[in-house]
N, C-alpha and C positions, 0 to 999 in steps of 0.2 A: 443830678436828677433831671429827667427829661421834662420838657414843657408839658407833654400830654399827661404825665403823672401828676404834675403840679396842678393842672387844670382839673383833673378828676378829683383830687383831694380838696381843692377849693370849692368845687361844685358840691361835693358831699357835705361840706361844712356850711354852705350857703343856704341853709334851711334852719329855721329857729329851733325845732325840736332836735334835729341831729346835732346842732352846735351845742345845745344844752346837754345832750347825752354824752358827747365827746368831752366836754368840760367836766362833767360829773366823773367820768372815768379817769380823767387826768388827775382830778382831786383825790380819787379813791386810791391812787397809788398802784404799784406793781401787782398787788393782789387782785385788783379789779373789783367787780361787783357782780352779783347775780342779776339775772334779768328782772326778777321780782323787786330787788332793791332799786334798780334803775327805774322801773315802772313807777314805784312809789315816789322816788325823788323828782321825776319829771312829769308826773301825773298824766301818763299816756295809756291809752287802751292797748291791750296785749297785741292785737293784730297790727295796730299802727306802729308800736314800738318794734315789733319783729321786722316790718318793712324797712324802717329807718336803720336798724342795726345791720341789716343786710347791705344797705347802701354804704354805710361806713366801712363794713368789712370788704366790700368790693373795691372800695377806694384804697384799701390797705391801711386804714387808720385804726381799725379795731380787730382784735383776735377773739375768737370764742372757743370754749372747750366745754365738753360735757363732764359734769361731776355727779355721777349717779343720775338722779332725775332733774337736776338743775343744770342750767347753762350759765357759765361764768364768762364775763366779757372783760377784756383788758384793753386799755389804750396802747397803741404801738408808739412808744415814745421816740423811737428811732425815726419812724415815718414823720412824726410831727416835727422833729428837729431837722430832718431833711427838707421839709417844706419851708420852715422858717429860714433855713440856710439859703434855699433857692431864692426866696423873696428878698433876702438882704445881701446876697453875694456881691452885687455891684453897687451897693449903697455908697453914695458920695464919690464914686469913681471919677477921678479927675478934678474934683472940687476941693480936695484937701480939707474937707470938713468932717472926716471920720473922727469920732471920739476915741479916747484910749480904749483898747479892748476890741476895736473894730465896730463899735456901735455907731449907728448913724446919728450925727449931731444935728440934723435938720429938725426943726420944731414944726408943729402942725401949721402955723402961720406962714412959714417959709416954704412949705411944700407946694403951695398952690400957685 
């Protein structure tokens, strides 16, 4: 993943409503959710939600498709996993502190 893509995805998620929408779609699973279902779950006005969904889609984190009169949104799990991978690819490099499975073994107190 390129740094610019990572920055765009992080910027899209750096807004409370967009983060709530994305987390809701991740929880909804591969089938996603309709815009109406999302709106109810995050208590957003239609125009506001539309704006934020477009931002998530532009960052490559959400896909939308029309189903008759409804629009269904789905989280792009591959994009999410690429971002997580980008953020952790150099975790503990040279420190010998990587946990089994490649997870970073640094705790919050040690990171500062």
